[in-house]
Z-matrix of the N, CA and C atoms (Angstrom, degrees):
N
C 1 1.452
C 2 1.525 1 111.24
N 3 1.341 2 117.24 1 -41.95
C 4 1.464 3 120.91 2 -179.36
C 5 1.520 4 111.47 3 -64.06
N 6 1.357 5 116.34 4 -41.50
C 7 1.464 6 120.51 5 179.93
C 8 1.520 7 110.32 6 -63.64
N 9 1.355 8 116.91 7 -43.93
C 10 1.456 9 121.09 8 179.94
C 11 1.521 10 111.34 9 -63.47
N 12 1.350 11 116.49 10 -42.07
C 13 1.465 12 120.86 11 179.25
C 14 1.520 13 110.69 12 -64.01
N 15 1.343 14 116.02 13 -40.64
C 16 1.467 15 120.37 14 178.64
C 17 1.519 16 111.13 15 -63.48
N 18 1.351 17 116.47 16 -41.43
C 19 1.465 18 120.74 17 179.41
C 20 1.523 19 111.20 18 -61.96
N 21 1.311 20 116.30 19 -43.70
C 22 1.472 21 119.88 20 -179.23
C 23 1.523 22 110.66 21 -65.30
N 24 1.332 23 116.40 22 -41.35
C 25 1.458 24 120.02 23 179.73
C 26 1.520 25 110.49 24 -63.23
N 27 1.329 26 116.63 25 -39.20
C 28 1.467 27 121.22 26 -179.41
C 29 1.518 28 111.16 27 -63.95
N 30 1.357 29 116.19 28 -45.00
C 31 1.467 30 119.80 29 -179.62
C 32 1.516 31 111.43 30 -65.24
N 33 1.342 32 116.05 31 -42.99
C 34 1.464 33 119.96 32 178.72
C 35 1.517 34 110.60 33 -62.39
N 36 1.314 35 117.03 34 -41.86
C 37 1.462 36 120.95 35 -179.79
C 38 1.520 37 110.83 36 -64.94
N 39 1.330 38 116.82 37 -35.48
C 40 1.458 39 119.83 38 -178.73
C 41 1.514 40 111.35 39 -66.72
N 42 1.347 41 117.25 40 -31.15
C 43 1.460 42 120.09 41 177.71
C 44 1.522 43 111.10 42 -74.70
N 45 1.318 44 116.75 43 -33.24
C 46 1.459 45 120.17 44 178.93
C 47 1.519 46 111.44 45 -76.77
N 48 1.336 47 117.15 46 -34.16
C 49 1.463 48 122.17 47 -179.91
C 50 1.523 49 109.21 48 -127.55
N 51 1.329 50 117.09 49 73.43
C 52 1.462 51 120.63 50 -173.42
C 53 1.515 52 112.91 51 -62.59
N 54 1.318 53 115.61 52 141.97
C 55 1.453 54 120.89 53 178.25
C 56 1.510 55 109.64 54 -81.45
N 57 1.324 56 116.35 55 152.37
C 58 1.451 57 121.55 56 -179.97
C 59 1.529 58 109.14 57 -85.39
N 60 1.333 59 116.00 58 145.01
C 61 1.444 60 120.05 59 175.98
C 62 1.524 61 109.55 60 -73.02
N 63 1.320 62 116.77 61 146.19
C 64 1.458 63 120.40 62 179.41
C 65 1.515 64 109.91 63 -73.03
N 66 1.348 65 116.06 64 165.87
C 67 1.451 66 120.97 65 -174.40
C 68 1.517 67 113.02 66 -62.99
N 69 1.336 68 117.59 67 -27.31
C 70 1.458 69 119.83 68 -179.08
C 71 1.521 70 112.04 69 -85.91
N 72 1.339 71 116.66 70 1.34
C 73 1.448 72 121.14 71 175.39
C 74 1.518 73 108.80 72 -128.90
N 75 1.333 74 118.16 73 80.52
C 76 1.462 75 121.01 74 -177.32
C 77 1.516 76 111.41 75 -65.91
N 78 1.333 77 117.49 76 144.66
C 79 1.459 78 119.89 77 179.62
C 80 1.514 79 110.76 78 -67.21
N 81 1.322 80 116.10 79 150.75
C 82 1.452 81 120.11 80 176.74
C 83 1.514 82 108.71 81 -67.93
N 84 1.309 83 116.14 82 136.65
C 85 1.459 84 119.27 83 -179.96
C 86 1.512 85 108.62 84 -83.14
N 87 1.321 86 117.15 85 119.69
C 88 1.450 87 121.02 86 -178.23
C 89 1.508 88 110.90 87 -124.41
N 90 1.300 89 115.44 88 151.83
C 91 1.453 90 119.83 89 177.79
C 92 1.502 91 109.88 90 -112.21
N 93 1.324 92 116.34 91 147.99
C 94 1.457 93 121.33 92 177.72
C 95 1.510 94 108.13 93 -84.61
N 96 1.316 95 115.91 94 119.59
C 97 1.458 96 120.35 95 -176.32
C 98 1.512 97 110.07 96 -119.07
N 99 1.297 98 117.25 97 149.79
C 100 1.463 99 121.32 98 176.12
C 101 1.505 100 108.68 99 -137.48
N 102 1.338 101 116.31 100 155.51
C 103 1.449 102 120.29 101 179.19
C 104 1.516 103 109.25 102 -118.70
N 105 1.323 104 115.63 103 150.99
C 106 1.454 105 119.61 104 179.36
C 107 1.507 106 111.99 105 82.74
N 108 1.335 107 115.79 106 -179.41
C 109 1.453 108 121.45 107 -179.29
C 110 1.515 109 111.07 108 -75.96
N 111 1.336 110 117.04 109 167.26
C 112 1.455 111 121.48 110 179.32
C 113 1.518 112 110.76 111 -60.93
N 114 1.345 113 116.83 112 -40.00
C 115 1.464 114 119.88 113 -178.69
C 116 1.511 115 111.09 114 -66.28
N 117 1.369 116 116.64 115 -39.73
C 118 1.467 117 120.02 116 177.64
C 119 1.510 118 110.85 117 -64.75
N 120 1.335 119 116.33 118 -39.78
C 121 1.457 120 120.68 119 179.98
C 122 1.524 121 110.64 120 -64.34
N 123 1.349 122 116.76 121 -41.85
C 124 1.466 123 119.93 122 179.21
C 125 1.519 124 111.01 123 -63.86
N 126 1.353 125 116.63 124 -41.52
C 127 1.460 126 119.85 125 178.90
C 128 1.520 127 110.62 126 -64.23
N 129 1.355 128 115.90 127 -39.59
C 130 1.462 129 119.88 128 178.00
C 131 1.505 130 111.48 129 -64.92
N 132 1.336 131 117.23 130 -39.48
C 133 1.457 132 120.86 131 179.37
C 134 1.518 133 111.07 132 -63.46
N 135 1.345 134 116.29 133 -41.35
C 136 1.467 135 120.36 134 179.53
C 137 1.522 136 110.49 135 -62.60
N 138 1.342 137 116.12 136 -44.30
C 139 1.463 138 120.81 137 -179.99
C 140 1.520 139 110.82 138 -64.75
N 141 1.339 140 116.27 139 -43.79
C 142 1.461 141 120.25 140 -179.16
C 143 1.520 142 111.77 141 -63.84
N 144 1.325 143 116.53 142 -45.02
C 145 1.461 144 120.71 143 -176.71
C 146 1.520 145 111.73 144 -65.27
N 147 1.330 146 117.24 145 -29.89
C 148 1.469 147 119.72 146 -179.85
C 149 1.515 148 112.13 147 -69.32
N 150 1.355 149 116.64 148 -19.05
C 151 1.471 150 119.86 149 -178.28
C 152 1.522 151 112.26 150 -101.57
N 153 1.337 152 117.64 151 3.85
C 154 1.458 153 120.28 152 -178.01
C 155 1.520 154 111.61 153 -79.48
N 156 1.336 155 116.86 154 154.36
C 157 1.459 156 122.98 155 -178.38
C 158 1.521 157 110.26 156 -107.98
N 159 1.318 158 115.56 157 141.64
C 160 1.466 159 120.58 158 -177.82
C 161 1.523 160 112.76 159 -68.93
N 162 1.338 161 116.87 160 -29.49
C 163 1.461 162 120.31 161 -174.32
C 164 1.535 163 112.98 162 -99.69
N 165 1.338 164 117.17 163 16.42
C 166 1.461 165 121.20 164 -178.86
C 167 1.525 166 110.09 165 -106.11
N 168 1.327 167 116.73 166 128.74
C 169 1.456 168 121.97 167 -178.88
C 170 1.524 169 111.13 168 -61.60
N 171 1.326 170 117.43 169 -45.18
C 172 1.461 171 120.17 170 -178.67
C 173 1.530 172 111.54 171 -67.16
N 174 1.324 173 116.71 172 -36.64
C 175 1.468 174 119.88 173 176.86
C 176 1.530 175 109.69 174 -63.15
N 177 1.318 176 116.26 175 -37.63
C 178 1.458 177 120.97 176 178.23
C 179 1.526 178 110.96 177 -64.59
N 180 1.328 179 116.71 178 -38.35
C 181 1.464 180 121.52 179 177.04
C 182 1.529 181 110.09 180 -66.26
N 183 1.325 182 116.78 181 -42.79
C 184 1.466 183 121.42 182 -179.69
C 185 1.521 184 110.95 183 -63.02
N 186 1.337 185 116.16 184 -37.76
C 187 1.466 186 120.22 185 178.29
C 188 1.529 187 112.30 186 -74.15
N 189 1.329 188 117.20 187 -11.70
C 190 1.450 189 120.57 188 -178.55
C 191 1.515 190 113.71 189 86.08
N 192 1.343 191 116.79 190 12.82
C 193 1.460 192 121.18 191 -178.20
C 194 1.529 193 112.48 192 -88.43
N 195 1.336 194 117.12 193 -19.98
C 196 1.462 195 121.75 194 176.81
C 197 1.525 196 108.45 195 -125.00
N 198 1.327 197 114.93 196 146.64
C 199 1.463 198 120.35 197 -176.48
C 200 1.520 199 111.59 198 -77.86
N 201 1.327 200 114.90 199 144.55
C 202 1.461 201 121.82 200 171.61
C 203 1.520 202 107.91 201 -156.88
N 204 1.320 203 116.27 202 150.68
C 205 1.462 204 120.66 203 176.10
C 206 1.528 205 107.52 204 -87.47
N 207 1.322 206 116.27 205 108.80
C 208 1.455 207 121.93 206 -176.33
C 209 1.524 208 110.71 207 -87.78
N 210 1.323 209 115.17 208 131.79
C 211 1.458 210 121.10 209 176.25
C 212 1.516 211 111.64 210 -100.74
N 213 1.333 212 116.26 211 -33.75
C 214 1.461 213 121.14 212 -175.64
C 215 1.523 214 108.88 213 -155.37
N 216 1.320 215 116.12 214 147.73
C 217 1.462 216 120.60 215 177.84
C 218 1.521 217 109.83 216 -154.15
N 219 1.319 218 116.11 217 136.72
C 220 1.457 219 121.28 218 169.56
C 221 1.521 220 108.10 219 -139.59
N 222 1.321 221 118.07 220 -164.78
C 223 1.463 222 119.71 221 -173.90
C 224 1.521 223 113.28 222 -77.15
N 225 1.358 224 117.72 223 -10.03
C 226 1.463 225 121.07 224 -177.77
C 227 1.519 226 113.88 225 -110.56
N 228 1.335 227 116.30 226 -35.10
C 229 1.463 228 118.63 227 -173.12
C 230 1.523 229 112.32 228 -146.38
N 231 1.306 230 113.74 229 171.02
C 232 1.458 231 122.77 230 -175.87
C 233 1.525 232 107.79 231 -138.97
N 234 1.329 233 116.92 232 140.99
C 235 1.462 234 120.79 233 174.67
C 236 1.517 235 108.66 234 -119.46
N 237 1.329 236 116.21 235 127.49
C 238 1.466 237 121.85 236 -178.24
C 239 1.521 238 109.80 237 -130.16
N 240 1.327 239 116.18 238 158.48
C 241 1.459 240 120.32 239 171.47
C 242 1.524 241 109.15 240 -74.24
N 243 1.323 242 116.64 241 134.08
C 244 1.460 243 120.90 242 176.08
C 245 1.528 244 108.34 243 -66.58
N 246 1.327 245 116.67 244 133.88
C 247 1.463 246 120.27 245 -178.60
C 248 1.522 247 112.69 246 -85.29
N 249 1.329 248 116.65 247 -2.77
C 250 1.461 249 121.17 248 174.28
C 251 1.530 250 107.38 249 -132.03
N 252 1.355 251 116.79 250 61.99
C 253 1.468 252 121.36 251 -167.26
C 254 1.517 253 114.68 252 -70.76
N 255 1.328 254 114.81 253 147.31
C 256 1.452 255 121.81 254 173.92
C 257 1.521 256 110.90 255 -88.13
N 258 1.336 257 116.47 256 -21.13
C 259 1.461 258 121.72 257 175.61
C 260 1.517 259 108.15 258 -152.02
N 261 1.347 260 116.65 259 163.11
C 262 1.456 261 121.45 260 -179.76
C 263 1.535 262 109.06 261 -65.32
N 264 1.329 263 116.57 262 119.30
C 265 1.459 264 121.21 263 -177.99
C 266 1.519 265 114.01 264 100.16
N 267 1.329 266 117.65 265 -1.52
C 268 1.468 267 122.27 266 177.00
C 269 1.531 268 109.23 267 -52.94
N 270 1.312 269 116.20 268 120.26
C 271 1.464 270 121.17 269 -173.53
C 272 1.521 271 111.80 270 -130.18
N 273 1.322 272 115.51 271 164.33
C 274 1.456 273 122.36 272 -179.09
C 275 1.519 274 110.11 273 -128.46
N 276 1.314 275 116.34 274 133.67
C 277 1.465 276 121.31 275 170.84
C 278 1.524 277 106.89 276 -103.53
N 279 1.332 278 116.44 277 122.81
C 280 1.473 279 120.79 278 -176.93
C 281 1.519 280 109.84 279 -127.98
N 282 1.332 281 118.21 280 144.75
C 283 1.458 282 120.56 281 176.40
C 284 1.523 283 110.42 282 -77.83
N 285 1.317 284 116.93 283 153.79
C 286 1.457 285 120.62 284 -177.99
C 287 1.524 286 112.61 285 -81.83
N 288 1.320 287 117.25 286 -7.15
C 289 1.461 288 121.94 287 172.05
C 290 1.523 289 108.26 288 -108.16
N 291 1.328 290 116.22 289 153.37
C 292 1.466 291 119.92 290 -174.50
C 293 1.528 292 111.51 291 -88.23
N 294 1.325 293 114.88 292 121.87
C 295 1.468 294 122.90 293 171.32
C 296 1.524 295 106.06 294 -135.96
N 297 1.329 296 118.30 295 129.88
C 298 1.469 297 120.89 296 -172.09
C 299 1.521 298 115.01 297 -70.12
N 300 1.322 299 118.46 298 -23.34
C 301 1.468 300 120.94 299 -177.98
C 302 1.516 301 108.67 300 -154.39
N 303 1.318 302 116.47 301 163.90
C 304 1.453 303 119.04 302 -175.07
C 305 1.522 304 112.00 303 -70.09
N 306 1.341 305 117.76 304 -27.02
C 307 1.463 306 119.50 305 178.90
C 308 1.523 307 112.49 306 -76.24
N 309 1.341 308 117.73 307 -10.59
C 310 1.473 309 121.04 308 175.02
C 311 1.527 310 111.34 309 -104.18
N 312 1.335 311 116.71 310 2.75
C 313 1.451 312 121.92 311 -178.21
C 314 1.526 313 110.14 312 -90.32
N 315 1.333 314 118.73 313 132.51
C 316 1.467 315 121.00 314 179.79
C 317 1.526 316 112.22 315 -56.77
N 318 1.320 317 115.50 316 147.65
C 319 1.464 318 120.40 317 -177.82
C 320 1.524 319 111.45 318 -57.83
N 321 1.323 320 117.21 319 -37.78
C 322 1.462 321 120.50 320 -178.05
C 323 1.523 322 111.47 321 -64.59
N 324 1.343 323 116.66 322 -34.16
C 325 1.459 324 121.02 323 179.94
C 326 1.531 325 109.91 324 -73.95
N 327 1.336 326 116.57 325 -43.65
C 328 1.469 327 120.49 326 177.16
C 329 1.530 328 109.90 327 -60.69
N 330 1.339 329 115.94 328 -41.38
C 331 1.466 330 120.34 329 179.41
C 332 1.528 331 110.85 330 -62.83
N 333 1.329 332 115.89 331 -41.13
C 334 1.468 333 119.99 332 179.85
C 335 1.530 334 110.68 333 -64.10
N 336 1.339 335 116.88 334 -40.99
C 337 1.467 336 121.11 335 179.09
C 338 1.528 337 110.71 336 -65.51
N 339 1.325 338 115.95 337 -48.83
C 340 1.464 339 120.55 338 -176.06
C 341 1.527 340 112.12 339 -67.85
N 342 1.338 341 116.90 340 -30.09
C 343 1.468 342 119.67 341 -179.17
C 344 1.520 343 111.92 342 -65.47
N 345 1.339 344 117.23 343 -20.22
C 346 1.458 345 121.19 344 -179.30
C 347 1.531 346 112.78 345 -91.02
N 348 1.331 347 116.94 346 -8.39
C 349 1.468 348 119.92 347 -176.30
C 350 1.527 349 112.99 348 -60.11
N 351 1.348 350 120.39 349 -49.45
C 352 1.474 351 118.79 350 179.79
C 353 1.527 352 112.45 351 -59.68
N 354 1.316 353 116.83 352 -43.94
C 355 1.461 354 122.49 353 -178.48
C 356 1.529 355 111.74 354 -62.67
N 357 1.335 356 116.23 355 -50.25
C 358 1.470 357 120.74 356 -176.74
C 359 1.518 358 111.49 357 -72.82
N 360 1.330 359 117.27 358 -42.79
C 361 1.469 360 120.05 359 -177.36
C 362 1.526 361 111.65 360 -64.70
N 363 1.328 362 117.81 361 -36.92
C 364 1.469 363 120.34 362 177.73
C 365 1.522 364 110.72 363 -62.89
N 366 1.334 365 115.99 364 -41.41
C 367 1.466 366 119.98 365 178.56
C 368 1.525 367 111.03 366 -64.62
N 369 1.321 368 116.68 367 -41.88
C 370 1.466 369 121.23 368 -179.58
C 371 1.522 370 110.88 369 -65.23
N 372 1.338 371 117.09 370 -43.40
C 373 1.460 372 120.05 371 -179.25
C 374 1.534 373 111.28 372 -64.09
N 375 1.319 374 116.62 373 -41.06
C 376 1.463 375 119.94 374 179.11
C 377 1.533 376 110.92 375 -65.94
N 378 1.333 377 116.29 376 -40.47
C 379 1.467 378 120.17 377 -177.91
C 380 1.519 379 112.68 378 -70.75
N 381 1.320 380 117.09 379 -29.17
C 382 1.468 381 120.82 380 -176.41
C 383 1.524 382 113.11 381 -101.38
N 384 1.333 383 117.11 382 -5.78
C 385 1.455 384 119.99 383 -179.17
C 386 1.519 385 113.56 384 74.60
N 387 1.322 386 116.69 385 21.55
C 388 1.465 387 121.11 386 178.69
C 389 1.525 388 109.53 387 -96.48
N 390 1.313 389 116.10 388 158.80
C 391 1.459 390 119.91 389 176.96
C 392 1.521 391 112.12 390 -122.95
N 393 1.327 392 116.25 391 14.55
C 394 1.459 393 121.05 392 179.85
C 395 1.526 394 109.24 393 -156.76
N 396 1.336 395 115.79 394 164.56
C 397 1.460 396 119.60 395 176.09
C 398 1.522 397 109.73 396 -158.52
N 399 1.323 398 115.00 397 155.35
C 400 1.465 399 121.41 398 170.93
C 401 1.521 400 108.14 399 -96.50
N 402 1.329 401 116.22 400 135.51
C 403 1.461 402 122.54 401 171.28
C 404 1.519 403 106.18 402 -106.00
N 405 1.333 404 116.53 403 116.49
C 406 1.461 405 120.39 404 -167.28
C 407 1.525 406 111.71 405 -131.75
N 408 1.321 407 115.73 406 137.23
C 409 1.468 408 122.05 407 171.73
C 410 1.520 409 107.79 408 -128.95
N 411 1.328 410 117.05 409 119.17
C 412 1.465 411 121.48 410 171.94
C 413 1.520 412 106.84 411 -93.84
N 414 1.313 413 116.81 412 105.52
C 415 1.462 414 120.95 413 -173.55
C 416 1.520 415 111.07 414 -108.91
N 417 1.324 416 116.95 415 102.34
C 418 1.454 417 121.70 416 -178.17
C 419 1.516 418 111.75 417 99.68
N 420 1.324 419 115.55 418 152.09
C 421 1.467 420 121.22 419 -176.60
C 422 1.525 421 112.24 420 -59.23
N 423 1.334 422 117.32 421 -38.37
C 424 1.463 423 120.29 422 -178.67
C 425 1.526 424 112.19 423 -68.32
N 426 1.327 425 116.81 424 -18.16
C 427 1.468 426 121.01 425 178.02
C 428 1.523 427 111.59 426 -98.36
N 429 1.345 428 116.64 427 5.34
C 430 1.458 429 120.26 428 176.53
C 431 1.513 430 115.10 429 97.76
N 432 1.350 431 118.25 430 7.66
C 433 1.459 432 119.43 431 178.36
C 434 1.527 433 109.73 432 -68.58
N 435 1.320 434 116.90 433 130.63
C 436 1.459 435 122.58 434 -178.25
C 437 1.528 436 111.26 435 -110.67
N 438 1.327 437 116.75 436 -43.41
C 439 1.466 438 121.28 437 177.81
C 440 1.521 439 108.02 438 -102.46
N 441 1.316 440 116.57 439 118.50
C 442 1.462 441 120.74 440 -172.34
C 443 1.530 442 111.21 441 -91.05
N 444 1.315 443 112.32 442 62.26
C 445 1.459 444 124.24 443 170.93
C 446 1.521 445 103.59 444 -139.95
N 447 1.330 446 116.93 445 117.60
C 448 1.459 447 121.24 446 -174.29
C 449 1.519 448 112.53 447 -42.08
N 450 1.332 449 117.05 448 133.30
C 451 1.460 450 120.52 449 175.08
C 452 1.521 451 110.49 450 -157.37
N 453 1.324 452 114.50 451 152.17
C 454 1.460 453 122.44 452 179.29
C 455 1.528 454 108.34 453 -115.72
N 456 1.322 455 116.38 454 130.37
C 457 1.461 456 121.50 455 177.35
C 458 1.528 457 110.56 456 -89.64
N 459 1.318 458 116.96 457 134.16
C 460 1.461 459 122.76 458 166.79
C 461 1.523 460 105.66 459 -113.54
N 462 1.341 461 116.35 460 113.51
C 463 1.464 462 121.35 461 -174.13
C 464 1.526 463 109.25 462 -118.08
N 465 1.342 464 117.97 463 103.36
C 466 1.464 465 120.93 464 -179.86
C 467 1.524 466 111.30 465 -61.17
N 468 1.334 467 116.07 466 143.41
C 469 1.464 468 121.07 467 -177.71
C 470 1.517 469 111.70 468 -130.78
N 471 1.330 470 114.80 469 149.81
C 472 1.459 471 122.91 470 171.67
C 473 1.518 472 108.42 471 -127.12
N 474 1.314 473 115.91 472 155.88
C 475 1.470 474 120.28 473 -179.49
C 476 1.524 475 110.91 474 -59.47
N 477 1.316 476 115.47 475 135.54
C 478 1.470 477 122.60 476 176.15
C 479 1.536 478 112.62 477 61.38
N 480 1.343 479 116.96 478 30.56
C 481 1.471 480 118.27 479 177.69
C 482 1.524 481 112.20 480 -79.58
N 483 1.342 482 116.43 481 -9.80
C 484 1.481 483 121.73 482 176.13
C 485 1.519 484 111.99 483 53.77
N 486 1.319 485 116.03 484 39.12
C 487 1.466 486 119.98 485 -178.78
C 488 1.523 487 111.57 486 -69.88
N 489 1.316 488 116.72 487 -42.76
C 490 1.458 489 120.74 488 -179.99
C 491 1.532 490 109.10 489 -108.24
N 492 1.306 491 116.81 490 124.15
C 493 1.463 492 120.41 491 177.55
C 494 1.524 493 111.18 492 -61.60
N 495 1.328 494 115.77 493 -32.96
C 496 1.461 495 120.12 494 -175.53
C 497 1.527 496 111.96 495 -65.91
N 498 1.344 497 117.20 496 -21.24
C 499 1.464 498 119.38 497 -178.59
C 500 1.527 499 112.19 498 -69.98
N 501 1.317 500 116.67 499 -20.21
C 502 1.461 501 120.20 500 179.22
C 503 1.526 502 111.79 501 -91.21
N 504 1.315 503 116.45 502 -2.38
C 505 1.461 504 120.51 503 -178.72
C 506 1.520 505 110.75 504 -99.11
N 507 1.322 506 115.72 505 152.28
C 508 1.452 507 121.30 506 176.47
C 509 1.521 508 108.95 507 -72.77
N 510 1.305 509 116.20 508 125.22
C 511 1.462 510 119.88 509 -178.73
C 512 1.525 511 110.70 510 -73.47
N 513 1.320 512 114.22 511 141.22
C 514 1.459 513 120.12 512 179.81
C 515 1.523 514 108.82 513 -121.64
N 516 1.327 515 118.23 514 87.67
C 517 1.462 516 121.13 515 -178.70
C 518 1.523 517 111.54 516 -65.51
N 519 1.332 518 114.75 517 150.98
C 520 1.463 519 119.88 518 177.59
C 521 1.521 520 110.01 519 -65.60
N 522 1.293 521 115.35 520 144.20
C 523 1.456 522 120.42 521 176.80
C 524 1.533 523 108.59 522 -104.85
N 525 1.323 524 115.12 523 109.79
C 526 1.461 525 120.83 524 -178.63
C 527 1.522 526 109.15 525 -120.79
N 528 1.346 527 116.36 526 136.30
C 529 1.462 528 118.84 527 176.79
C 530 1.530 529 109.50 528 -79.23
N 531 1.315 530 116.31 529 167.54
C 532 1.465 531 122.18 530 -174.88
C 533 1.524 532 111.97 531 -59.16
N 534 1.318 533 116.78 532 -36.26
C 535 1.464 534 120.14 533 -178.29
C 536 1.530 535 110.94 534 -65.55
N 537 1.330 536 116.53 535 -44.08
C 538 1.465 537 120.36 536 179.24
C 539 1.526 538 111.35 537 -65.87
N 540 1.327 539 116.24 538 -37.62
C 541 1.462 540 120.43 539 178.03
C 542 1.523 541 109.96 540 -63.83
N 543 1.324 542 116.99 541 -43.82
C 544 1.467 543 121.49 542 179.73
C 545 1.519 544 110.99 543 -64.09
N 546 1.330 545 117.00 544 -41.57
C 547 1.465 546 121.22 545 179.18
C 548 1.529 547 110.85 546 -64.33
N 549 1.330 548 116.39 547 -41.80
C 550 1.456 549 120.91 548 179.26
C 551 1.523 550 111.00 549 -64.08
N 552 1.332 551 116.62 550 -45.26
C 553 1.464 552 121.16 551 179.83
C 554 1.525 553 110.51 552 -61.56
N 555 1.338 554 117.36 553 -42.90
C 556 1.459 555 121.58 554 -179.59
C 557 1.527 556 111.16 555 -64.02
N 558 1.338 557 116.17 556 -39.52
C 559 1.459 558 121.34 557 -179.99
C 560 1.533 559 110.54 558 -65.67
N 561 1.323 560 116.70 559 -43.32
C 562 1.461 561 120.52 560 179.34
C 563 1.524 562 110.62 561 -65.75
N 564 1.334 563 117.17 562 -43.38
C 565 1.458 564 121.39 563 179.32
C 566 1.528 565 111.05 564 -61.55
N 567 1.331 566 116.64 565 -37.06
C 568 1.462 567 121.54 566 177.98
C 569 1.534 568 110.61 567 -63.93
N 570 1.329 569 115.63 568 -41.98
C 571 1.460 570 119.95 569 178.70
C 572 1.531 571 111.50 570 -67.43
N 573 1.329 572 116.66 571 -38.14
C 574 1.463 573 120.88 572 177.61
C 575 1.524 574 111.05 573 -63.50
N 576 1.318 575 116.38 574 -41.93
C 577 1.461 576 120.89 575 179.10
C 578 1.517 577 111.11 576 -63.87
N 579 1.343 578 116.06 577 -43.91
C 580 1.464 579 120.36 578 179.43
C 581 1.526 580 110.81 579 -63.11
N 582 1.319 581 117.02 580 -39.99
C 583 1.460 582 121.02 581 179.62
C 584 1.515 583 110.89 582 -67.59
N 585 1.343 584 116.44 583 -37.85
C 586 1.458 585 121.61 584 -179.66
C 587 1.519 586 110.61 585 -66.09
N 588 1.331 587 116.68 586 -42.48
C 589 1.469 588 121.36 587 178.59
C 590 1.518 589 110.13 588 -64.53
N 591 1.330 590 116.91 589 -42.34
C 592 1.460 591 121.70 590 179.09
C 593 1.524 592 110.99 591 -62.23
N 594 1.337 593 117.19 592 -41.66
C 595 1.464 594 121.34 593 179.74
C 596 1.517 595 111.03 594 -66.24
N 597 1.335 596 117.25 595 -41.25
C 598 1.470 597 121.05 596 177.62
C 599 1.517 598 110.75 597 -61.34
N 600 1.341 599 116.30 598 -39.35
C 601 1.454 600 121.02 599 179.43
C 602 1.523 601 111.15 600 -64.67
N 603 1.339 602 116.70 601 -41.52
C 604 1.456 603 121.05 602 178.33
C 605 1.526 604 111.09 603 -64.10
N 606 1.352 605 116.28 604 -39.98
C 607 1.463 606 120.45 605 179.14
C 608 1.525 607 111.34 606 -64.49
N 609 1.346 608 116.29 607 -40.38
C 610 1.458 609 120.48 608 178.73
C 611 1.523 610 110.85 609 -64.80
N 612 1.335 611 116.78 610 -42.60
C 613 1.470 612 120.57 611 178.80
C 614 1.530 613 110.75 612 -62.97
N 615 1.335 614 115.95 613 -38.89
C 616 1.461 615 120.69 614 -179.53
C 617 1.527 616 110.29 615 -65.81
N 618 1.348 617 116.63 616 -44.58
C 619 1.465 618 120.22 617 -179.80
C 620 1.527 619 111.35 618 -65.26
N 621 1.341 620 116.11 619 -37.65
C 622 1.473 621 120.47 620 179.40
C 623 1.524 622 111.16 621 -64.81
N 624 1.344 623 116.25 622 -38.22
C 625 1.460 624 120.26 623 -179.48
C 626 1.513 625 111.97 624 -68.80
N 627 1.341 626 116.98 625 -25.23
C 628 1.463 627 121.39 626 -179.17
C 629 1.525 628 113.35 627 -87.67
N 630 1.341 629 116.08 628 -16.81
C 631 1.466 630 119.91 629 -177.32
C 632 1.526 631 111.54 630 -82.54
C-alpha cells in the first residue's frame, strides 16, 4: 500500500511540477488550434470551465494554473506531453471538461478525442522518428489509472525498445469452452441492451424538458 501511494504521489507531483526535457530531446513543436468562431470558442470555454474541479491536476492545466507543454488544443480537447513519459514523445489527450473515467465520458467527447488520434499520432511519430505507437487508456484504479480525469495515452514505439516487460513473455490466453463463451457474450449483450434503453430514456426526457 505504501509503495502504491508513493507512486501515485510521484506521478501527481510530476504533473504539477513538470520536468524539463534535456537538450538532446527537444520538445515537439505544437501549435494552438481552435475550431469554430471566436464567440463559439468563448462559449465553449465558459461551459468547460464551469465543469472543472479544483483538486484535479488536468483541470488546473486547462485553467492555465499549472504548466504543461501543449501540442494541440481545440474547443473540446487538449494534447500535452506527459511529464513522466515512458518514451520520447509520450503524450496525453484530455477533454476540457472533467470526467473521472472514460465510461462516464459522453460519447461526443470520446469521439472528439479519438478523432484527433490519427492527426496527432502521425505528427508525434514523424517528430520522434518512430513508426509505431501504443494507444492506451487506464480506466479505473485497478487498471492503473492515477489521475481521475479521462485521458488517452499516445506512446511512441521503436523496434526492440523493451518498453513493456510483458512483450518478451510468452502469452498465455485464457482457455474457455464454447458454453462459457456463449454465456459471456449473452451477458454482455444483455448489459448493452439495458444501457441502450436507459440512454434512449434519458434522451426522451431531455427532449420533453426542452419542448
